[in-house]
All heavy atoms as an XYZ file, in Angstrom:
957
protein
N     -84.051    205.841     73.330
C     -83.595    206.232     74.645
C     -84.019    205.174     75.656
O     -85.111    204.626     75.585
C     -84.200    207.581     75.007
C     -83.842    208.020     76.395
S     -84.731    209.457     76.982
C     -86.362    208.820     77.216
N     -83.142    204.913     76.596
C     -83.424    203.955     77.665
C     -83.235    204.647     79.009
O     -82.212    205.283     79.244
C     -82.489    202.728     77.566
C     -82.683    202.015     76.225
C     -82.741    201.772     78.732
C     -81.666    200.920     75.951
N     -84.251    204.537     79.854
C     -84.179    205.057     81.220
C     -84.184    203.859     82.144
O     -85.130    203.073     82.138
C     -85.376    205.974     81.535
C     -85.381    207.189     80.607
C     -85.343    206.417     82.992
C     -86.597    208.079     80.773
N     -83.093    203.694     82.901
C     -82.966    202.546     83.788
C     -82.750    202.984     85.230
O     -81.904    203.833     85.505
C     -81.775    201.684     83.384
C     -81.872    201.094     81.994
C     -80.604    200.353     81.620
O     -79.590    201.012     81.355
O     -80.641    199.104     81.623
N     -83.502    202.390     86.164
C     -83.268    202.686     87.579
C     -81.926    202.129     88.036
O     -81.463    201.106     87.514
C     -84.406    201.979     88.301
C     -85.285    201.403     87.271
C     -84.608    201.489     85.957
N     -81.320    202.802     88.992
C     -80.096    202.309     89.622
C     -80.411    202.171     91.107
O     -80.636    203.164     91.803
C     -78.918    203.272     89.421
C     -78.626    203.458     87.928
C     -77.693    202.788     90.178
C     -77.605    204.539     87.645
N     -80.464    200.942     91.586
C     -80.760    200.659     92.980
C     -79.707    199.698     93.534
O     -79.901    198.480     93.537
C     -82.171    200.067     93.128
C     -83.239    201.111     92.930
O     -83.163    202.159     93.605
O     -84.147    200.905     92.106
N     -78.572    200.238     93.986
C     -77.497    199.385     94.504
C     -77.979    198.527     95.674
O     -78.678    199.020     96.557
C     -76.436    200.380     94.976
C     -76.739    201.653     94.240
C     -78.223    201.656     94.051
N     -77.602    197.246     95.706
C     -78.044    196.369     96.790
C     -77.472    196.766     98.150
O     -78.000    196.364     99.180
C     -77.554    194.986     96.369
C     -76.515    195.225     95.328
C     -76.802    196.557     94.703
N     -76.424    197.581     98.169
C     -75.833    198.004     99.441
C     -76.621    199.143    100.099
O     -76.367    199.474    101.254
C     -74.390    198.452     99.234
O     -74.343    199.542     98.327
N     -77.587    199.733     99.383
C     -78.437    200.795     99.939
C     -79.785    200.220    100.334
O     -80.199    199.177     99.806
C     -78.633    201.906     98.906
C     -77.387    202.695     98.515
C     -77.724    203.717     97.438
C     -76.774    203.370     99.725
N     -80.498    200.891    101.234
C     -81.844    200.413    101.579
C     -82.702    200.328    100.315
O     -82.546    201.136     99.399
C     -82.379    201.502    102.517
C     -81.175    202.177    103.052
C     -80.132    202.100    101.968
N     -83.580    199.356    100.285
C     -84.438    199.162     99.119
C     -85.303    200.397     98.888
O     -85.909    200.930     99.812
C     -85.326    197.935     99.328
C     -86.154    197.593     98.114
C     -86.937    196.311     98.315
O     -86.658    195.556     99.258
O     -87.855    196.088     97.512
N     -85.326    200.865     97.634
C     -86.189    202.000     97.303
C     -87.611    201.487     97.107
O     -87.834    200.318     96.832
C     -85.694    202.714     96.045
O     -85.746    201.856     94.933
N     -88.547    202.390     97.260
C     -89.940    201.976     97.121
C     -90.333    201.959     95.645
O     -89.558    202.363     94.780
C     -90.856    202.941     97.879
O     -90.954    204.166     97.173
N     -91.526    201.551     95.377
C     -92.035    201.539     94.013
C     -92.236    202.956     93.494
O     -92.484    203.150     92.317
C     -93.354    200.775     93.955
N     -92.118    203.958     94.370
C     -92.386    205.333     93.966
C     -91.142    206.121     93.598
O     -91.241    207.249     93.152
C     -93.149    206.046     95.071
C     -94.506    205.429     95.279
C     -95.349    206.304     96.168
N     -96.677    205.747     96.249
C     -97.154    205.152     97.330
N     -96.417    205.028     98.405
N     -98.372    204.680     97.332
N     -89.950    205.587     93.827
C     -88.738    206.282     93.438
C     -87.610    205.283     93.274
O     -87.741    204.110     93.610
C     -88.364    207.377     94.452
C     -87.660    206.854     95.682
C     -86.270    206.883     95.757
C     -88.366    206.321     96.749
C     -85.611    206.396     96.882
C     -87.716    205.841     97.871
C     -86.343    205.880     97.936
O     -85.690    205.399     99.026
N     -86.503    205.746     92.747
C     -85.302    204.938     92.613
C     -84.119    205.750     93.130
O     -84.163    206.981     93.123
C     -85.089    204.505     91.147
O     -83.911    203.710     91.067
C     -84.964    205.684     90.210
N     -83.067    205.072     93.595
C     -81.901    205.791     94.111
C     -81.201    206.601     93.020
O     -80.612    207.637     93.287
C     -80.908    204.825     94.751
C     -81.376    204.311     96.074
N     -81.446    205.112     97.187
C     -81.813    203.089     96.458
C     -81.908    204.403     98.207
N     -82.128    203.170     97.796
N     -81.246    206.108     91.820
C     -80.606    206.813     90.704
C     -81.248    206.435     89.389
O     -82.023    205.482     89.317
N     -80.928    207.184     88.375
C     -81.441    206.938     87.022
C     -80.270    206.998     86.059
O     -79.434    207.908     86.139
C     -82.475    208.013     86.620
C     -83.781    207.863     87.393
C     -82.748    208.002     85.122
C     -84.658    206.731     86.920
N     -80.230    206.051     85.153
C     -79.253    206.081     84.075
C     -80.015    206.284     82.771
O     -80.957    205.543     82.480
C     -78.480    204.770     84.039
C     -77.515    204.665     82.891
C     -76.678    203.414     83.010
O     -75.679    203.424     83.698
N     -77.094    202.346     82.359
N     -79.620    207.286     82.012
C     -80.273    207.578     80.735
C     -79.240    207.365     79.634
O     -78.164    207.964     79.665
C     -80.802    209.025     80.687
C     -81.455    209.315     79.353
C     -81.772    209.291     81.831
N     -79.569    206.508     78.690
C     -78.691    206.303     77.543
C     -79.467    206.576     76.264
O     -80.670    206.312     76.183
C     -78.125    204.869     77.509
O     -79.205    203.929     77.558
C     -77.201    204.610     78.678
N     -78.784    207.130     75.300
C     -79.409    207.386     74.006
C     -80.321    208.598     73.969
O     -81.072    208.766     73.017
N     -80.280    209.446     74.976
C     -81.137    210.637     74.979
C     -80.573    211.685     74.036
O     -79.360    211.856     73.923
C     -81.257    211.208     76.382
N     -81.454    212.389     73.352
C     -81.050    213.450     72.450
C     -81.247    214.827     73.063
O     -80.673    215.808     72.605
C     -81.832    213.356     71.148
C     -81.537    212.088     70.385
C     -82.314    212.000     69.085
O     -82.997    212.972     68.707
O     -82.239    210.937     68.450
N     -82.086    214.904     74.122
C     -82.309    216.202     74.740
C     -82.762    216.049     76.181
O     -83.288    215.011     76.570
C     -83.309    217.038     73.951
C     -84.684    216.452     73.870
C     -85.546    217.211     72.865
N     -86.777    216.501     72.655
C     -87.970    216.951     73.019
N     -88.080    218.132     73.579
N     -89.045    216.241     72.790
N     -82.505    217.096     76.945
C     -82.970    217.182     78.317
C     -83.904    218.383     78.421
O     -83.677    219.403     77.788
C     -81.800    217.380     79.275
C     -80.793    216.248     79.390
C     -79.621    216.679     80.272
C     -81.453    215.005     79.953
N     -84.923    218.255     79.246
C     -85.835    219.357     79.520
C     -85.793    219.605     81.023
O     -86.013    218.690     81.814
C     -87.276    219.044     79.061
C     -88.231    220.141     79.491
C     -87.316    218.843     77.551
N     -85.496    220.841     81.414
C     -85.442    221.241     82.809
C     -86.693    222.056     83.112
O     -86.903    223.106     82.496
C     -84.180    222.067     83.091
C     -82.916    221.277     82.915
C     -82.348    221.108     81.660
C     -82.291    220.695     84.012
C     -81.184    220.371     81.489
C     -81.123    219.962     83.850
C     -80.568    219.797     82.590
N     -87.509    221.555     84.024
C     -88.750    222.234     84.386
C     -88.482    223.064     85.636
O     -88.145    222.516     86.689
C     -89.890    221.232     84.641
C     -91.175    221.963     85.005
C     -90.109    220.336     83.411
N     -88.615    224.367     85.512
C     -88.445    225.261     86.657
C     -89.462    224.929     87.733
O     -90.505    224.328     87.449
C     -88.638    226.715     86.234
O     -87.620    227.118     85.358
N     -89.170    225.355     88.946
C     -90.092    225.125     90.048
C     -91.492    225.595     89.714
O     -91.686    226.745     89.334
N     -92.432    224.677     89.818
C     -93.835    224.980     89.495
C     -94.661    224.997     90.766
O     -94.905    223.959     91.383
C     -94.388    223.951     88.510
C     -93.719    223.961     87.160
C     -93.903    225.297     86.450
O     -95.003    225.832     86.361
N     -92.806    225.860     85.973
N     -95.097    226.169     91.178
C     -95.992    226.262     92.335
C     -97.428    226.054     91.872
O     -97.677    225.864     90.674
C     -95.762    227.703     92.815
C     -95.440    228.454     91.566
C     -94.700    227.484     90.684
N     -98.361    226.123     92.781
C     -99.768    225.928     92.419
C    -100.405    227.203     91.878
O    -101.413    227.682     92.375
C    -100.399    225.501     93.750
C     -99.569    226.184     94.785
C     -98.175    226.185     94.228
N     -99.804    227.799     90.852
C    -100.383    229.006     90.297
C    -101.204    228.705     89.059
O    -101.077    227.651     88.456
C     -99.346    230.057     90.013
C     -98.181    229.647     89.159
C     -98.082    228.593     88.289
C     -96.925    230.296     89.109
N     -96.856    228.549     87.703
C     -96.118    229.591     88.182
C     -96.386    231.412     89.726
C     -94.814    229.968     87.883
C     -95.085    231.773     89.416
C     -94.317    231.058     88.509
N    -102.023    229.652     88.703
C    -102.891    229.502     87.547
C    -104.349    229.540     87.979
O    -104.970    228.501     88.153
N    -104.898    230.713     88.201
C    -106.284    230.819     88.651
C    -106.374    231.021     90.143
O    -105.397    231.402     90.799
N    -107.545    230.745     90.675
C    -107.746    230.890     92.121
C    -106.914    229.863     92.873
O    -106.887    228.685     92.504
C    -109.232    230.706     92.474
C    -110.093    231.824     91.930
O    -109.583    232.956     91.793
O    -111.272    231.566     91.636
N    -106.268    230.299     93.924
C    -105.408    229.419     94.708
C    -106.211    228.772     95.833
O    -106.661    229.453     96.749
C    -104.234    230.202     95.303
C    -103.260    229.389     96.135
C    -102.513    228.391     95.262
C    -102.285    230.311     96.840
N    -106.407    227.445     95.776
C    -107.077    226.769     96.886
C    -106.165    226.754     98.115
O    -104.945    226.896     97.988
C    -107.315    225.350     96.356
C    -106.330    225.168     95.250
C    -106.003    226.532     94.717
N    -106.731    226.556     99.274
C    -105.930    226.556    100.500
C    -105.540    225.153    100.944
O    -104.672    225.007    101.804
C    -106.691    227.254    101.640
O    -107.940    226.591    101.833
C    -106.926    228.726    101.307
N    -106.148    224.101    100.380
C    -105.836    222.738    100.811
C    -104.673    222.157    100.012
O    -104.478    222.481     98.843
C    -107.066    221.827    100.703
C    -107.484    221.590     99.272
O    -107.994    222.550     98.640
O    -107.284    220.467     98.769
N    -103.900    221.289    100.670
C    -102.698    220.738    100.060
C    -103.008    219.896     98.827
O    -102.339    220.034     97.800
C    -101.887    219.899    101.052
C    -100.651    219.344    100.419
C     -99.517    220.116    100.304
C    -100.641    218.062     99.875
C     -98.372    219.633     99.675
C     -99.501    217.571     99.240
C     -98.362    218.358     99.139
N    -103.997    219.006     98.903
C    -104.277    218.122     97.766
C    -104.521    218.921     96.487
O    -103.967    218.599     95.425
C    -105.470    217.222     98.056
C    -105.129    216.050     98.960
O    -104.180    216.157     99.763
O    -105.817    215.024     98.869
N    -105.331    219.950     96.573
C    -105.628    220.764     95.387
C    -104.386    221.480     94.887
O    -104.119    221.501     93.686
C    -106.732    221.780     95.699
O    -107.931    221.127     96.026
N    -103.620    222.070     95.805
C    -102.396    222.754     95.388
C    -101.412    221.787     94.751
O    -100.766    222.111     93.747
C    -101.746    223.474     96.572
C    -102.479    224.730     96.990
C    -101.604    225.644     97.822
O    -100.372    225.541     97.836
N    -102.241    226.572     98.525
N    -101.298    220.598     95.296
C    -100.376    219.595     94.750
C    -100.782    219.192     93.339
O     -99.944    219.103     92.436
C    -100.334    218.386     95.681
S     -99.039    217.182     95.285
N    -102.060    218.982     93.125
C    -102.539    218.607     91.784
C    -102.311    219.739     90.779
O    -101.969    219.490     89.618
C    -103.996    218.199     91.839
C    -104.207    216.893     92.590
C    -105.680    216.488     92.655
N    -105.883    215.440     93.630
C    -105.479    214.189     93.537
N    -104.826    213.805     92.457
N    -105.722    213.305     94.488
N    -102.478    220.979     91.214
C    -102.222    222.113     90.317
C    -100.741    222.182     89.970
O    -100.376    222.353     88.794
C    -102.698    223.434     90.964
C    -104.226    223.461     91.057
C    -102.190    224.640     90.161
C    -104.774    224.580     91.917
N     -99.866    222.048     90.967
C     -98.427    222.099     90.716
C     -98.011    220.984     89.755
O     -97.251    221.220     88.801
C     -97.643    222.018     92.024
N     -98.505    219.759     89.989
C     -98.197    218.661     89.069
C     -98.760    218.942     87.680
O     -98.121    218.644     86.662
C     -98.729    217.322     89.592
C     -97.722    216.616     90.445
C     -97.785    216.414     91.794
C     -96.505    216.020     90.003
N     -96.665    215.742     92.218
C     -95.863    215.475     91.145
C     -95.888    215.892     88.769
C     -94.641    214.824     91.071
C     -94.657    215.241     88.693
C     -94.050    214.715     89.838
N     -99.940    219.512     87.619
C    -100.524    219.877     86.319
C     -99.635    220.856     85.578
O     -99.464    220.757     84.348
N     -99.041    221.803     86.305
C     -98.126    222.750     85.677
C     -96.879    222.055     85.148
O     -96.404    222.353     84.051
C     -97.748    223.859     86.679
C     -98.934    224.733     87.034
O     -99.933    224.776     86.328
N     -98.822    225.427     88.150
N     -96.335    221.113     85.921
C     -95.176    220.340     85.458
C     -95.539    219.583     84.184
O     -94.805    219.610     83.187
C     -94.677    219.362     86.543
C     -93.648    218.377     85.976
C     -94.101    220.118     87.738
N     -96.684    218.927     84.191
C     -97.114    218.149     83.020
C     -97.382    219.043     81.811
O     -97.149    218.641     80.663
C     -98.339    217.314     83.360
C     -98.127    216.249     84.444
C     -99.439    215.529     84.745
C     -97.046    215.261     84.057
N     -97.845    220.264     82.052
C     -98.065    221.213     80.957
C     -96.754    221.577     80.283
O     -96.653    221.615     79.057
C     -98.785    222.475     81.473
O    -100.086    222.105     81.942
C     -98.922    223.537     80.388
N     -95.717    221.839     81.087
C     -94.400    222.152     80.523
C     -93.870    220.948     79.742
O     -93.388    221.090     78.616
C     -93.401    222.580     81.624
C     -92.000    222.761     81.045
C     -93.875    223.868     82.295
N     -93.980    219.764     80.332
C     -93.526    218.556     79.620
C     -94.287    218.372     78.315
O     -93.701    218.066     77.276
C     -93.705    217.314     80.505
C     -92.810    217.192     81.726
C     -93.176    215.940     82.521
C     -91.344    217.177     81.340
N     -95.599    218.551     78.369
C     -96.433    218.397     77.172
C     -96.037    219.376     76.075
O     -96.037    219.023     74.892
N     -95.708    220.593     76.458
C     -95.273    221.597     75.481
C     -94.007    221.155     74.763
O     -93.774    221.500     73.610
C     -95.054    222.939     76.186
C     -94.800    224.096     75.260
C     -96.001    224.501     74.415
O     -97.156    224.183     74.780
O     -95.788    225.139     73.366
N     -93.188    220.353     75.455
C     -91.957    219.819     74.869
C     -92.194    218.466     74.179
O     -91.246    217.830     73.723
C     -90.885    219.670     75.953
N     -93.451    218.020     74.152
C     -93.765    216.734     73.537
C     -93.401    215.547     74.406
O     -93.201    214.437     73.905
N     -93.317    215.760     75.721
C     -92.922    214.707     76.651
C     -94.034    214.432     77.645
O     -94.998    215.179     77.740
C     -91.644    215.122     77.403
C     -90.446    215.518     76.532
C     -89.286    215.954     77.400
C     -90.043    214.387     75.615
N     -93.858    213.369     78.424
C     -94.825    212.998     79.441
C     -94.136    212.470     80.684
O     -92.907    212.516     80.809
N     -94.928    211.961     81.581
C     -94.444    211.421     82.848
C     -93.332    210.396     82.627
O     -92.353    210.349     83.377
C     -95.610    210.787     83.630
C     -95.134    209.924     84.770
C     -96.549    211.860     84.135
N     -93.448    209.595     81.606
C     -92.477    208.533     81.347
C     -91.082    209.075     81.031
O     -90.100    208.330     81.051
C     -92.951    207.623     80.210
C     -92.991    208.278     78.841
C     -94.219    209.143     78.567
O     -95.093    209.292     79.445
O     -94.300    209.674     77.435
N     -90.969    210.369     80.739
C     -89.679    210.979     80.435
C     -88.999    211.584     81.665
O     -87.847    211.999     81.590
C     -89.845    212.071     79.380
C     -90.349    211.525     78.070
O     -91.538    211.611     77.773
N     -89.465    210.932     77.303
N     -89.699    211.638     82.791
C     -89.115    212.221     83.994
C     -87.962    211.365     84.507
O     -88.101    210.149     84.638
C     -90.161    212.360     85.101
C     -91.195    213.451     84.905
C     -92.301    213.340     85.941
C     -90.532    214.824     84.970
N     -86.843    212.013     84.793
C     -85.706    211.307     85.365
C     -85.362    211.821     86.761
O     -84.758    211.102     87.547
C     -84.454    211.348     84.451
C     -84.735    210.597     83.150
C     -84.003    212.769     84.163
N     -85.740    213.050     87.097
C     -85.457    213.628     88.416
C     -86.588    214.573     88.787
O     -86.983    215.411     87.986
C     -84.129    214.389     88.379
C     -83.790    215.133     89.675
C     -83.462    214.176     90.801
C     -82.885    214.884     92.016
N     -83.845    215.074     93.083
N     -87.091    214.404     89.994
C     -88.144    215.267     90.526
C     -87.702    215.758     91.902
O     -87.241    214.962     92.721
C     -89.496    214.514     90.649
C     -90.538    215.375     91.324
C     -89.967    214.033     89.280
N     -87.837    217.047     92.130
C     -87.593    217.623     93.453
C     -88.872    218.320     93.891
O     -89.415    219.142     93.158
C     -86.430    218.631     93.430
O     -85.267    217.983     92.907
C     -86.134    219.144     94.831
N     -89.346    217.950     95.078
C     -90.550    218.546     95.640
C     -90.151    219.312     96.895
O     -89.487    218.764     97.777
C     -91.606    217.478     95.990
C     -92.855    218.124     96.573
C     -91.961    216.639     94.762
N     -90.560    220.548     96.947
C     -90.327    221.398     98.109
C     -91.660    221.536     98.850
O     -92.626    222.030     98.270
C     -89.817    222.777     97.678
C     -88.548    222.712     96.870
C     -88.596    222.610     95.489
C     -87.311    222.756     97.499
C     -87.436    222.547     94.741
C     -86.143    222.692     96.755
C     -86.197    222.588     95.377
N     -91.699    221.062    100.088
C     -92.912    221.134    100.905
C     -92.741    222.192    101.983
O     -91.671    222.313    102.576
C     -93.200    219.787    101.577
C     -93.459    218.592    100.671
C     -93.654    217.331    101.520
C     -94.673    218.834     99.788
N     -93.823    222.904    102.290
C     -93.760    223.932    103.320
C     -93.865    223.343    104.732
O     -93.567    224.027    105.701
C     -94.860    224.964    103.109
O     -96.133    224.359    103.276
N     -94.265    222.069    104.838
C     -94.417    221.450    106.150
C     -94.332    219.932    106.040
O     -94.780    219.353    105.043
C     -95.767    221.838    106.761
O     -95.992    221.141    107.968
N     -93.804    219.297    107.089
C     -93.743    217.831    107.130
C     -95.132    217.201    107.098
O     -95.289    216.072    106.678
C     -93.034    217.371    108.399
C     -91.534    217.459    108.350
C     -90.926    217.038    109.683
N     -89.514    216.851    109.713
C     -88.584    217.634    109.228
N     -88.915    218.714    108.588
N     -87.296    217.364    109.352
N     -96.131    217.924    107.566
C     -97.490    217.370    107.614
C     -98.019    216.972    106.239
O     -98.975    216.213    106.149
C     -98.458    218.352    108.276
C     -98.768    219.569    107.431
C     -99.686    220.560    108.114
O    -100.903    220.309    108.165
O     -99.170    221.585    108.603
N     -97.384    217.435    105.166
C     -97.870    217.140    103.813
C     -97.169    215.946    103.168
O     -97.460    215.603    102.023
C     -97.716    218.376    102.919
C     -98.427    219.585    103.459
C     -97.760    220.791    103.622
C     -99.766    219.525    103.830
C     -98.402    221.907    104.138
C    -100.424    220.633    104.331
C     -99.729    221.824    104.487
O    -100.377    222.924    104.995
N     -96.258    215.283    103.892
C     -95.489    214.187    103.290
C     -96.358    213.064    102.745
O     -96.171    212.612    101.621
C     -94.480    213.620    104.288
C     -93.348    214.570    104.612
C     -92.370    213.977    105.582
N     -93.079    213.551    106.797
C     -92.529    212.882    107.781
N     -91.263    212.531    107.719
N     -93.230    212.545    108.844
N     -97.301    212.582    103.536
C     -98.131    211.445    103.103
C     -99.005    211.824    101.906
O     -99.100    211.063    100.935
C     -98.986    210.943    104.260
N     -99.634    212.981    101.957
C    -100.482    213.415    100.837
C     -99.635    213.630     99.590
O    -100.044    213.252     98.482
C    -101.228    214.690    101.206
N     -98.447    214.206     99.753
C     -97.549    214.397     98.621
C     -97.194    213.060     97.981
O     -97.257    212.907     96.766
C     -96.287    215.121     99.088
C     -95.265    215.235     97.997
O     -95.489    215.864     96.983
N     -94.120    214.604     98.213
N     -96.846    212.086     98.796
C     -96.488    210.764     98.293
C     -97.661    210.108     97.553
O     -97.493    209.537     96.477
C     -96.021    209.894     99.456
O     -95.658    208.616     98.996
N     -98.840    210.196     98.137
C    -100.040    209.596     97.539
C    -100.346    210.219     96.181
O    -100.575    209.508     95.189
C    -101.225    209.767     98.491
C    -102.555    209.278     97.936
C    -103.698    209.445     98.936
N    -103.736    210.704     99.659
C    -104.197    211.858     99.164
N    -104.644    211.919     97.915
N    -104.216    212.949     99.911
N    -100.336    211.536     96.105
C    -100.669    212.211     94.848
C     -99.581    211.983     93.805
O     -99.872    211.748     92.629
C    -100.929    213.707     95.102
C    -102.206    213.859     95.937
C    -101.048    214.479     93.783
C    -102.442    215.235     96.501
N     -98.317    212.015     94.230
C     -97.226    211.733     93.293
C     -97.379    210.338     92.700
O     -97.199    210.136     91.503
C     -95.859    211.880     93.987
C     -94.687    211.724     93.030
C     -93.340    211.871     93.734
N     -93.161    210.845     94.741
C     -93.127    211.065     96.043
N     -93.249    212.280     96.539
N     -92.951    210.066     96.888
N     -97.765    209.363     93.526
C     -97.973    207.989     93.026
C     -99.105    207.956     92.001
O     -99.022    207.243     91.001
C     -98.268    207.052     94.191
N    -100.163    208.712     92.233
C    -101.271    208.781     91.265
C    -100.784    209.366     89.944
O    -101.139    208.860     88.880
C    -102.396    209.661     91.803
C    -103.158    209.076     92.968
C    -104.145    210.075     93.563
O    -104.471    211.092     92.896
O    -104.598    209.840     94.703
N     -99.984    210.414     90.016
C     -99.518    211.103     88.809
C     -98.508    210.246     88.047
O     -98.597    210.093     86.832
C     -98.865    212.463     89.169
C     -99.845    213.383     89.895
C     -98.262    213.136     87.936
C    -101.009    213.876     89.101
N     -97.540    209.688     88.760
C     -96.463    208.936     88.094
C     -96.841    207.501     87.746
O     -96.202    206.891     86.893
C     -95.206    208.938     88.963
C     -94.566    210.300     89.241
C     -93.284    210.118     90.048
C     -94.312    211.071     87.974
N     -97.837    206.950     88.418
C     -98.204    205.564     88.161
C     -97.031    204.647     88.442
O     -96.403    204.732     89.494
N     -96.699    203.783     87.496
C     -95.604    202.834     87.670
C     -94.232    203.434     87.373
O     -93.211    202.784     87.608
C     -95.812    201.608     86.768
C     -96.980    200.762     87.205
O     -97.329    200.795     88.406
O     -97.571    200.073     86.345
N     -94.197    204.649     86.838
C     -92.909    205.264     86.487
C     -92.134    205.653     87.748
O     -92.693    206.225     88.676
C     -93.118    206.498     85.614
C     -91.838    207.121     85.183
N     -90.992    206.521     84.279
C     -91.238    208.274     85.563
C     -89.922    207.284     84.111
N     -90.059    208.354     84.875
N     -90.864    205.319     87.772
C     -89.982    205.664     88.898
C     -88.936    206.657     88.413
O     -88.314    206.454     87.384
C     -89.311    204.420     89.442
C     -90.285    203.460     90.087
C     -89.671    202.122     90.404
N     -88.476    202.263     91.218
C     -87.520    201.338     91.279
N     -87.615    200.236     90.584
N     -86.470    201.519     92.040
N     -88.743    207.705     89.173
C     -87.722    208.705     88.869
C     -86.858    208.883     90.108
O     -87.252    208.501     91.210
C     -88.378    210.034     88.490
N     -85.684    209.472     89.937
C     -84.911    209.894     91.095
C     -85.716    210.999     91.776
O     -86.335    211.821     91.103
C     -83.539    210.396     90.657
N     -85.725    210.997     93.109
C     -86.639    211.881     93.835
C     -85.970    212.478     95.060
O     -85.255    211.790     95.782
C     -87.870    211.078     94.287
C     -88.844    211.762     95.234
C     -89.578    212.883     94.520
C     -89.819    210.755     95.805
N     -86.233    213.758     95.283
C     -85.835    214.419     96.514
C     -87.039    215.212     97.007
O     -87.699    215.882     96.219
C     -84.649    215.383     96.284
O     -83.559    214.648     95.741
C     -84.228    216.058     97.580
N     -87.313    215.122     98.315
C     -88.352    215.926     98.949
C     -87.670    216.755    100.028
O     -86.965    216.219    100.876
C     -89.470    215.047     99.564
C     -90.512    215.904    100.255
C     -90.122    214.171     98.487
N     -87.890    218.055     99.972
C     -87.250    218.981    100.896
C     -88.341    219.753    101.647
O     -89.281    220.254    101.036
C     -86.341    219.975    100.131
C     -85.263    219.203     99.371
C     -85.738    221.008    101.081
C     -84.476    220.038     98.395
N     -88.196    219.836    102.961
C     -89.100    220.635    103.789
C     -88.432    221.988    103.982
O     -87.294    222.061    104.479
C     -89.359    219.988    105.166
C     -89.720    218.504    105.040
C     -90.399    220.776    105.941
C     -90.957    218.198    104.260
N     -89.104    223.071    103.577
C     -88.470    224.392    103.616
C     -89.509    225.498    103.533
O     -90.695    225.238    103.322
C     -87.495    224.530    102.456
S     -88.286    224.409    100.833
N     -89.037    226.720    103.690
C     -89.893    227.868    103.402
C     -90.093    227.916    101.899
O     -89.180    227.624    101.129
C     -89.240    229.167    103.860
C     -89.334    229.369    105.359
O     -90.239    228.797    105.985
O     -88.493    230.109    105.906
N     -91.279    228.293    101.481
C     -91.604    228.404    100.063
C     -91.655    229.886     99.704
O     -91.979    230.726    100.539
C     -92.962    227.717     99.763
C     -92.964    226.254    100.222
C     -93.317    227.805     98.288
C     -92.069    225.324     99.456
N     -91.366    230.221     98.466
C     -91.263    231.594     98.000
C     -92.449    232.461     98.422
O     -92.283    233.550     98.933
C     -91.100    231.593     96.476
C     -90.938    232.961     95.886
C     -89.716    233.630     95.952
C     -92.001    233.606     95.268
C     -89.560    234.892     95.423
C     -91.856    234.864     94.746
C     -90.630    235.498     94.811
O     -90.486    236.753     94.287
N     -93.660    231.971     98.201
C     -94.858    232.712     98.601
C     -95.512    231.973     99.764
O     -95.678    230.754     99.720
C     -95.835    232.838     97.437
N     -95.876    232.694    100.790
C     -96.425    232.074    101.996
C     -97.664    231.229    101.741
O     -97.899    230.234    102.435
C     -96.755    233.133    103.036
C     -95.535    233.763    103.663
C     -95.895    234.780    104.721
O     -97.047    234.776    105.205
O     -95.026    235.592    105.061
N     -98.461    231.593    100.750
C     -99.704    230.851    100.490
C     -99.485    229.555     99.709
O    -100.367    228.704     99.632
C    -100.724    231.742     99.768
C    -100.288    232.220     98.402
C     -99.481    233.527     98.413
O     -99.023    233.965     99.474
O     -99.308    234.090     97.325
N     -98.300    229.372     99.138
C     -97.980    228.134     98.425
C     -97.568    227.084     99.451
O     -96.742    227.335    100.317
C     -96.850    228.317     97.427
C     -97.132    229.279     96.320
C     -98.344    229.772     95.923
C     -96.161    229.874     95.453
N     -98.183    230.630     94.864
C     -96.848    230.707     94.553
C     -94.779    229.778     95.359
C     -96.213    231.434     93.559
C     -94.139    230.509     94.381
C     -94.847    231.327     93.486
N     -98.093    225.884     99.315
C     -97.764    224.794    100.234
C     -96.671    223.889     99.668
O     -96.143    223.050    100.396
C     -99.025    224.000    100.570
C    -100.163    224.822    101.178
C    -101.390    223.952    101.424
C     -99.706    225.528    102.453
N     -96.379    224.034     98.378
C     -95.340    223.234     97.745
C     -94.905    223.868     96.441
O     -95.561    224.786     95.924
C     -95.813    221.810     97.476
C     -96.715    221.613     96.240
C     -96.632    220.179     95.768
C     -98.119    222.032     96.508
N     -93.811    223.336     95.906
C     -93.310    223.684     94.590
C     -92.604    222.448     94.060
O     -91.972    221.713     94.823
C     -92.349    224.874     94.688
C     -91.970    225.464     93.368
C     -91.241    226.804     93.511
O     -91.290    227.434     94.588
O     -90.622    227.213     92.514
N     -92.719    222.201     92.748
C     -92.120    220.996     92.139
C     -91.261    221.402     90.958
O     -91.717    222.142     90.087
C     -93.229    220.026     91.646
C     -94.176    219.639     92.775
C     -92.591    218.777     91.014
C     -95.428    218.914     92.297
N     -90.018    220.890     90.922
C     -89.164    221.061     89.741
C     -88.798    219.681     89.212
O     -88.870    218.686     89.956
C     -87.920    221.879     90.060
C     -86.937    221.212     90.978
C     -85.687    222.046     91.234
O     -85.723    223.275     91.055
O     -84.676    221.440     91.615
N     -88.418    219.611     87.945
C     -88.182    218.299     87.360
C     -87.179    218.382     86.206
O     -86.973    219.450     85.626
C     -89.490    217.704     86.858
N     -86.614    217.230     85.896
C     -85.763    217.067     84.726
C     -86.311    215.877     83.942
O     -86.609    214.825     84.522
C     -84.292    216.811     85.100
C     -83.747    217.989     85.928
C     -83.437    216.595     83.836
C     -82.369    217.728     86.519
N     -86.436    216.051     82.633
C     -86.927    214.973     81.764
C     -85.918    214.748     80.645
O     -85.163    215.654     80.296
C     -88.297    215.332     81.189
N     -85.905    213.548     80.092
C     -84.992    213.211     79.004
C     -85.785    212.603     77.872
O     -86.785    211.913     78.071
C     -83.928    212.226     79.490
N     -85.332    212.874     76.667
C     -85.982    212.304     75.473
C     -84.935    211.973     74.423
O     -83.848    212.506     74.421
C     -86.994    213.286     74.900
């Protein structure tokens, strides 16, 4: 399987943390990760902790499928407030490392008021 970024020169340059598009060739399966909030135990109130828990949940689902960060092709992050954009970007960069996926960040109401974010993803293998 080959995962290739698509960054047309006619669009603004994408950062090292995302790509405008992803082309997947030779994949045998797709894994769709449902929205993962920061659940699983006591819920911290700070964004960094909630973000790490949500990412941990995404990685747990991927791991159960025998996949990892390198298989992610699309990530959607739902934030409860614009104030979390920088922290979200920083933590996502720590989690993804050099891997680039197609990315959307949406500011919206979240299902449960105490959740500060939710993350869904698509992976290919």
